[in-house]
C-alpha positions in Angstrom: 1.2 -8.5 -21.3 0.6 -10.9 -18.4 0.0 -14.5 -19.4 -1.5 -16.0 -16.2 -2.3 -19.3 -18.0 1.4 -20.2 -18.4 2.8 -17.9 -15.7 4.9 -15.8 -18.0 5.4 -12.1 -17.2 7.4 -9.2 -18.6 8.0 -7.8 -15.1 7.3 -8.5 -11.4 4.4 -6.1 -11.2 2.4 -8.2 -13.7 2.2 -10.8 -11.0 0.2 -8.6 -8.7 -3.1 -10.4 -7.8 -6.5 -9.7 -9.1 -9.6 -11.7 -10.0 -7.8 -13.3 -12.9 -4.7 -14.0 -10.9 -5.8 -14.5 -7.3 -3.8 -15.7 -4.3 -4.8 -19.3 -3.5 -7.5 -20.4 -1.2 -6.6 -23.7 0.6 -9.0 -25.6 2.8 -7.8 -26.3 6.3 -8.8 -29.8 7.3 -6.3 -31.6 9.6 -6.1 -28.9 12.2 -9.9 -28.9 12.7 -12.0 -31.6 14.4 -13.0 -34.4 12.0 -16.7 -33.8 12.8 -16.6 -30.1 12.0 -19.3 -29.0 9.6 -17.7 -25.7 8.9 -15.5 -25.3 5.7 -12.6 -23.1 6.6 -10.2 -21.8 3.9 -6.9 -19.9 4.2 -6.1 -17.2 1.6 -2.3 -17.5 1.2 -1.1 -13.9 0.9 2.5 -14.9 1.0 2.0 -15.9 -2.6 2.1 -12.2 -3.5 5.3 -11.2 -5.4 6.9 -9.6 -2.3 5.5 -12.1 0.2 2.6 -10.5 2.1 -0.9 -9.0 1.9 0.8 -5.6 2.1 1.9 -5.9 -1.5 -1.7 -4.8 -2.4 -1.7 -1.6 -0.5 1.9 -0.7 -1.3 1.4 -1.1 -5.0 -1.7 1.1 -4.9 0.1 3.8 -2.9 3.2 3.9 -5.1 1.1 4.1 -8.3 -0.9 6.9 -6.8 2.2 8.9 -5.7 3.8 8.4 -9.2 0.6 9.4 -11.0 0.4 12.6 -8.9 4.1 13.4 -9.4 4.8 13.1 -5.6 7.8 10.7 -6.0 10.5 10.6 -8.6 13.4 12.9 -9.7 15.2 12.3 -6.4 12.2 12.5 -4.1 11.5 9.2 -2.3 9.3 8.0 0.5 9.5 7.7 4.3 7.2 5.3 6.1 6.8 3.9 9.6 6.6 0.1 9.4 6.6 -3.1 11.3 8.1 -4.8 8.3 5.7 -6.0 5.7 4.5 -2.7 4.2 8.0 -1.4 4.4 9.5 -4.3 2.6 6.8 -4.2 -0.1 7.3 -0.4 -0.5 11.1 -0.7 -0.5 11.3 -3.5 -3.0 8.7 -2.0 -5.4 10.3 1.5 -5.1 13.8 0.1 -5.7 12.7 -1.6 -8.9 11.1 1.7 -10.1 14.0 3.9 -9.2 12.8 5.4 -5.9 14.2 5.5 -2.4 12.6 4.4 0.9 13.5 5.5 4.4 11.8 3.1 6.9 11.2 4.0 10.5 11.3 0.6 12.3 10.6 -0.2 16.0 13.3 -2.2 17.7 10.8 -5.0 18.5 10.6 -5.9 14.8 12.3 -9.3 14.2 15.9 -9.1 12.9 14.8 -11.0 9.8 12.5 -8.2 8.7 15.1 -5.5 9.3 17.6 -7.4 7.1 15.0 -7.9 4.4 14.3 -4.1 4.4 18.0 -3.4 3.9 18.3 -6.1 1.2 15.5 -4.3 -0.6 17.5 -1.0 -0.5 15.7 0.7 2.4 17.5 3.2 4.7 16.5 2.2 8.3 15.9 4.3 11.4 15.5 1.8 14.2 13.9 3.4 17.3 14.1 2.4 20.9 11.2 0.6 22.6 10.5 3.6 24.8 9.6 5.6 21.7 7.3 2.8 20.5 4.6 2.2 23.1 2.6 -0.2 20.9 4.2 -3.5 20.1 5.2 -3.9 16.5 4.5 -0.3 15.5 3.9 2.7 17.8 3.2 6.4 17.7 6.9 7.2 18.1 7.8 5.7 14.7 4.8 7.4 13.1 5.7 10.8 14.5 9.4 10.4 13.5 8.4 9.5 9.9 6.1 12.6 9.8 8.9 14.8 11.1 11.3 13.5 8.3 8.6 14.2 5.7 7.9 17.7 7.1 11.5 18.7 7.5 12.7 17.3 4.2 9.8 17.9 1.8 12.0 17.9 -1.3 13.4 14.5 -0.3 10.5 12.6 1.2 6.8 12.1 1.0 5.0 9.8 3.5 2.5 7.4 1.9 1.0 6.9 5.4 -0.5 3.5 5.3 -2.6 4.4 8.4 -4.5 7.1 6.7 -4.1 6.5 3.0 -7.5 5.5 1.4 -5.6 3.6 -1.3 -4.9 1.0 1.5 -8.7 0.3 1.6 -9.2 0.6 -2.1 -6.6 -2.0 -2.8 -8.7 -4.6 -1.1 -12.0 -3.4 -2.6 -10.4 -3.8 -6.0 -8.6 -7.1 -5.5 -8.9 -9.1 -2.2 -12.7 -8.8 -1.9 -13.5 -9.7 -5.6 -11.0 -12.5 -5.5 -12.6 -14.1 -2.5 -16.1 -13.6 -3.9 -15.2 -15.3 -7.2 -13.1 -18.1 -5.5 -16.0 -19.1 -3.2 -18.6 -18.6 -5.9 -20.3 -16.1 -3.7 -20.8 -18.8 -1.0 -18.6 -17.2 1.7 -20.4 -16.7 5.0 -17.6 -15.5 7.3 -14.4 -13.5 6.9 -11.7 -13.9 9.5 -8.9 -11.3 9.6 -6.7 -9.3 12.0 -6.4 -5.7 12.9 -3.4 -3.6 11.9 -3.7 -0.6 9.7 -7.2 -2.0 9.1 -7.0 -1.5 5.3 -7.5 -5.3 4.8 -10.5 -5.7 7.0 -12.2 -2.5 5.9 -11.7 -2.9 2.2 -12.4 -6.6 2.0 -15.3 -6.5 4.5 -16.9 -3.5 2.7 -16.8 -5.2 -0.7 -18.1 -8.5 0.6 -20.9 -7.0 2.6 -22.0 -5.0 -0.4 -22.3 -8.3 -2.2 -24.1 -10.0 0.7 -24.9 -8.1 3.9 -25.3 -11.4 5.7 -21.6 -12.2 5.5 -20.1 -11.9 9.0 -16.7 -10.2 9.5 -14.8 -11.5 12.5 -11.8 -9.6 13.6 -9.2 -11.5 15.7 -7.0 -9.4 18.0 -4.1 -10.4 20.2 -4.2 -10.1 24.0 -2.5 -7.0 25.6 1.2 -7.0 25.9 1.6 -9.0 22.7 4.7 -9.0 20.5 3.2 -10.0 17.2 4.6 -7.5 14.7 2.0 -5.6 12.6 -1.0 -6.5 14.7 -3.0 -4.3 17.1 -5.9 -4.8 19.4 -8.7 -2.3 19.6 -7.1 -0.3 22.4 -4.2 0.4 20.0 -6.2 1.6 17.0 -5.8 5.4 17.7 -2.9 5.4 15.1 -5.2 4.4 12.2 -8.0 6.3 10.5 -9.0 3.3 8.4 -11.0 1.3 11.0 -14.7 1.1 10.3 -16.4 -0.5 13.3 -19.7 -0.8 11.5 -18.3 -3.5 9.3 -17.2 -5.7 12.2 -19.7 -8.3 13.5 -17.5 -9.6 16.3 -14.0 -9.1 17.8 -12.3 -12.1 19.3 -9.4 -11.6 21.7 -6.9 -14.5 21.6 -3.9 -15.2 23.9 -1.0 -14.0 21.8 1.1 -17.0 22.7 -1.3 -19.0 20.5 -0.2 -17.0 17.5 3.1 -18.8 17.7 2.0 -22.3 18.7 -0.7 -22.3 16.1 1.7 -21.2 13.4 3.8 -24.3 14.1 0.7 -26.6 14.2 -0.5 -25.3 10.8 2.8 -26.2 9.2 2.9 -29.6 10.7 -0.7 -30.6 10.2 -1.8 -28.8 7.0 1.5 -27.8 5.4 0.7 -24.1 5.6 3.6 -22.0 6.5 1.6 -19.1 8.0 3.3 -16.5 10.2 2.1 -15.7 13.8 -0.7 -13.4 12.6 -2.0 -16.4 10.6 -1.7 -18.5 13.7 -3.7 -16.0 15.7 -6.4 -15.7 13.1 -6.7 -19.5 12.8 -7.0 -19.9 16.6 -9.8 -17.3 16.5 -11.5 -19.0 13.6 -11.1 -22.4 15.4 -12.8 -21.2 18.5 -15.6 -19.6 16.5 -16.2 -22.9 14.6 -16.2 -24.9 17.8 -19.4 -23.2 18.7 -21.1 -25.3 16.2 -23.1 -24.6 13.0 -22.0 -24.6 9.4 -20.6 -22.1 7.0 -17.8 -21.3 4.6 -15.2 -19.1 6.1 -12.1 -17.4 4.6 -9.1 -16.5 6.7 -6.6 -13.9 5.5 -3.2 -15.4 6.1 -1.1 -12.3 5.9 2.4 -13.7 5.4 4.6 -16.7 5.9 6.6 -17.8 9.0 10.1 -17.3 7.6 10.4 -13.7 8.9 9.6 -14.7 12.5 11.9 -17.5 13.4 13.7 -15.4 16.0 10.4 -14.7 17.7 9.3 -18.3 17.4 12.4 -19.6 19.2 11.7 -17.1 22.0 8.1 -18.4 22.5 8.9 -22.0 21.7 12.4 -22.6 23.0 12.6 -26.3 21.9 12.7 -25.1 18.3 16.2 -23.7 19.0 17.5 -26.9 20.5 19.8 -29.3 18.7 20.9 -26.7 16.1 24.6 -27.1 16.8 26.7 -30.3 16.4 
């Protein structure tokens, strides 16, 4: 039985977050103007056992497939992924004796591909022309579907883009955690768009608690290379987006995803990845309009999986690395 008070667990899955064991909220101060009257908190999803917000959805999907007898006895999973969901699925599946075949676009950073292989995943890396959307495209989704259809006895596709367990994971955990951690005083939720399970599940729970809470979605500018993120024009791949929950969509120059990621580490000690940087830039611009409130930003994962991309966008980070 999980003992959260002393952080002692019988297995890694007992560490999964819930109201009694939430991922931390940390207030961002140094990266905001001193006169700012808006309290802004980061929810550190890299504190999940496998390092990202996708742990929540992956765990729900795996449990559901196990309960329905869809995986096990030699039948594993195949899933298109920009990295985080795939790594969570692969690591969890491996521990539980299952196999994952991950269909990964070539634009995914090398760090993520290596992590997938470390977790035991079999990789299909597809060419960019088969992946029209940066990070994850229709080509990878269709290839995963074809594997699941052609090899039904070997694979089932959890399908994070259509699986309602992706939404339910955040209704059951992320939303309740935030509500309790802010003592019901949250006024704004800032998040990104990808599969849209996070924004839909968390937003739905919080708006049921208080319809006045504003949900702000931050999207990257067209042509971006931030893995896992989409702008509205790329949402055809997902069936989990609920526009009725979104109060505002802010488009941010995707280069700011990388520069803000560095600034957050240097100024507030928060090692958020580029999606966190993008969300923070959006939240900062929102806060600069004036007014007060208490906002929560979903920081999806940490920066360690993106160092290759960071050097591409901020070349000076790659200087002085050799004697």
